N, C-alpha and C positions, 0 to 999 in steps of 0.2 A: 504494500500500500504506500504510494507516494503522496505525501501531504503537501498541499499548497494553501496559502492563506487566502481568505476571501478578499473582496474588492477594497475594503477599508481596514481589514484586520481588527474589526471590532465585533462585539456581540450583536450589534445592530445590523450586521450582514445577514442575520436571520430576519427575513422579512416579517413585519408585524410587531417588531420590538423597537422601543425607543428608550433612551437613558437620560435621566436628568440628575444633576448634582447641585448641592449647595453646601458651603462651609463658611466658617468664621475663623479668620486668621488669628485673632486674639485668643479665641477658644482653643485653637488647634484641634478642631474636630468638625465633622460634617456628616452629610447624609447623601446616599446615592439610591436612586429608584429605577428599576426596570419596569416600564409600562407596557402592557400587552394591548395592542390596538383592538384585538378580539380576545375574549377569554381563552386562556391557554391551559392545557393539561399540566398539572403540577406534581412534583414529588420532592423529596428531600432525604438527606442522610446526615446525621450527626455522628462524628467519630472523635471529636475532642471531648475532654473530660469536664469542661466548664462552660457549657453553652448558655446563651441567653436568647430566648426566642419568643415569638408571638404567632399564633395561628398555624402551628406546624401539625398538630394532631389531625386537622381536617385533610392534610395531604396524604395520609396513609391510605393505601389502596382500598382497604375495606370500608372507608368512610364515604359519606354520601356526596359531598360537594366534589365535582369532577374538575373544575377549572378555577383559575385565579385571574385577578385583574392587574395585579402588580406585585413586585417583590421589593422589599426595602432592606438595604444594608446601611447600618448606622454606627457611628461612634457613640461614645458616652456611657458605655456599660449599660446597666439596666435603665438608666435615665433615658437612653437613646430609643427605648421601645416606644416612647411618646411620638417618635417620628411617624409611625404608622397612622396615628390619629390625624395628623396633618395631611397625609397622603389620602386617607379615606375621605376627609372633608372635601378635598379638591375633586376627587373622582365622583363623589356624590353630587357635587355641583354640576358636573357634566352629565348626570343621569346614568352613570356607569356603576354596575354592581349586580350581584346575584338577586334575582327577583324572588321575593318571598312575602306573602301576606300583604301585597300591595305596596311594598317598600323595595328600594334598591339598596343592597348591602354590599359595598365593595369588599372583595376578599383580598387581603393584603398581608401575606406571611412576611415575617420580619426577623432579622437576626442582628445582634449587636457585637461590637468588639470593645475591648478595654483600652481606652486612650486617655484616662483621667490623669495619670501620672507622667505626662509627656512634656511638661513645661508650659502648657497653655493655661490661661486664666479661667478657672471654673467657678468663679464667684458670681453665679447667675441669679442669686436671690432665691425667692420662694419656688419658682417653677423653672425647670430647665428649658433651653431654647429649641429642643429637638422637634416639637410639634410644628413650630414655624419653619424650621429648616426643612422638614419633610414637605410641607406645603410648597415652599419655594422651589425645592428640587423637582417635584413632579410637574410643576407648572412650566419648567424649562426643558422638559424631556424632548429629545430630538435624536436623529440618527448620528450626529457628530457630537462628541463630548470629550472633555479633557481627561487625561490620565495622569498618574503620578500623584503629586500633592494636591489632591482635589477630592471633593465629596467625602465619602466614608473613609478614604485613604488620606485625608488632609493631615491627620495627626498620627498616622500609623508608624510603628517602629518595628524593626527586627533586631536580631543579635548583631549589634555594632553598626547598623546602617538604618537610615530612614526606610520605612516601607512606603506603600502607596496603593493607588487604585490602578489595576492593570486589566487589559483585555486582549483577546486574540480570537481569530476565527479560522476555520478549516473547511475547505470544499472537498467533499468525497467524490469518488468516481461515479457514484450514483446520481450526483447532482445535489445531494442533501448537504446542507451547511450545518456545522456545529460552531457555536460561539461560547466564549467564557468571559466572565467578569469576576474579579477578585479584589477584595480589600485586604491587603497583606500586612498583618500586624502580629506575626508569629513570634513565639518565644525563641525559636530556632533561627538559623541562618539560611538565606537564599543563595549564598556563595560558598565556595569551598574554603573552609577555614577563614582566614582573613584576606583572601585573594579577591580579584575582580572577576573571577570565573564563576559563572552561574551553575548550580547543580542541574538546571534544566537544559544545559547546553546541547545535549543530543537531539533535542526536539526543535531547536531554533530554526526559523525560516528566514532567509534573506537578511541576516544580520540584525534582526529586530530588537535584540537587546545586547548589542555590542559586537557580536560575531567572534568572540574570543575562543569559543570551544572549551575543551578541557586543557589544563596545563600538561605538558609532557617534558619530563616524567612527572607523574603525580607527586606532589610534595609530601614530605613527612607531616603527620598530624592532620591529614585530610579527614580522618574519621573522628577527630577530637570534637567533643560536644561543646558548642558555644551557646550560651543562653543569654538572652537580653538582660535579664535582671538578676544574674547569678549572685551579685553582691548587694542586692536590695530586696527588701521584704515587700514585693509586689506580686500578687497572686493570680493575675489573669492577663490573657494576651488575645490570641484568636486570629485566624484567617477565615473570612466569610465570603461566600462566592455563589455565583449562578452559572449553571451550564444550560445551554438552550439549543434547540434544533428545530428545523422546519419539517422534519419527518413526522409521520403519524405514529403516536405512541399512546398506549394505555397508561393509567396511573401506575400500574405495576412496572411497566417499561420505564416510566419516568424515574421511578425510585431506583431502578437498576442503573439508569444513566447517571444519577447523582452518586451512587456508590462507586461507579467506575471513574467518575471525575475526581474522586478522592485520591485515586492513583497519581494524579497530577500533583497533589500536595506532597506525596511521598517522593516523587521525582524532583521536586523543586525546593523543598525545605528540609533541613536536617537540624534537630529532630522535629517531628510533627506529630499531631494527634496525642499530645501529652496531657497529663492531668491538669496542666495550667493553661491549655488552649481550649477554646470553645468551638473548634473547627466544624463548620457546617457547609454543605452544598445544597442549594435549591436547584431543581431541574424544571425547565419549561419546554413544552412541545407545542408549537403553534399549528403543526399539521399543514402548513401552507403549501407544501409541494404535492400533497396528496399521496406521498410515497410511504408505504408501510414496509419496512425492511425485514428481511428474514435471512437465515443462513449466514453465509460469509459476510454479506453486506451489513447485517446487524452487528456482527463482531467488529467490523471496521468502524461502525458508529461508536461503539462503546470504547474501543481502543483510542479513537480520535478524541473522545471526551477527556481522557487522561492526558494525552499529549497537548491538547489545546489549553487545558487548565494549567499545566506546567508552564507553558509559554506566557499565559496571562499573568501568573504570579511573578515570573522574572521581569516582565515588562513593567509591572507596578513598581518594583524596586528600582529598576533601571531609570524610570522616568521621574523619580522624585526630585524635587527642587529644594534648595536651602531656604530657610526662613529664620527670622530673629528668634532667639530663645531655643533653638533646636538642641536636643540632648545628644543626638548622633549625627554624623555627617551623611551626605548623600553618596550614592554609588559613584557618580561622576567625579567626586573629589578624591576617591580612593586611588592610590598609586601602588 
């Protein structure tokens, strides 16, 4: 299977999806929203030990609601779950949501990452700002959006480097597109030890995160475990992500897509899925192509999910930009 990126190398290469972000530079935190132009089949998988979520139970295959209207990724730890209320408010104003009892209820699964201890000012008073950030983010949703220090990745950190918001896409031989979006705030490292070489290097397409490949020979200490807060008493981190496709999937298929996308975490971050990470992947299937894959084509889809997610994670770290008060440098400053 030869992988090639989609036209913009963004999750929005999956037709029917738009992405909006909003963040506060002083806060060093923000929100990113994936909006479905038409309700999309959803799924999810949590593999981190410290997740923070909203409306994930309804995504289980055995439960009644089949589709979702948007997915929210937010900073702010549990305070960031308020972002979903802002997104719901905007969608309701547009008449978007699940029809029940004469009402429209927007279905907006949400996950958060821990960026409270990142040098930003969190003195927001009685109520946190995430509801307003969610409303602002969804209102700006489009096919083109910023990556790096933006949205839910605005205050993200990894082991020794700033994290960020990353995205990537892959076009399969069947014509199906797979897209990924990740807010990378892992306790582990996206690069080999303290080098500029990304763990995700084998999956890179067209130098999208520096084109450095793996070092040769591999340096001593490559398997040493670097942790973001090893010398600090901070207990939460997290990479939160969305994998999407325009193939036709059932809810069970979407859950499998989310599971396979977690392989991209393993390929791009060392270590990952720890007790201090809340790692989660949401899956969206728009069905826009009308193609229901089976056999080898289905395996290609699930394999591409992991590869595309690994690339999105690396691109989020690669694209981070410096800001006043940063605790860690950006990748581009590392030598």
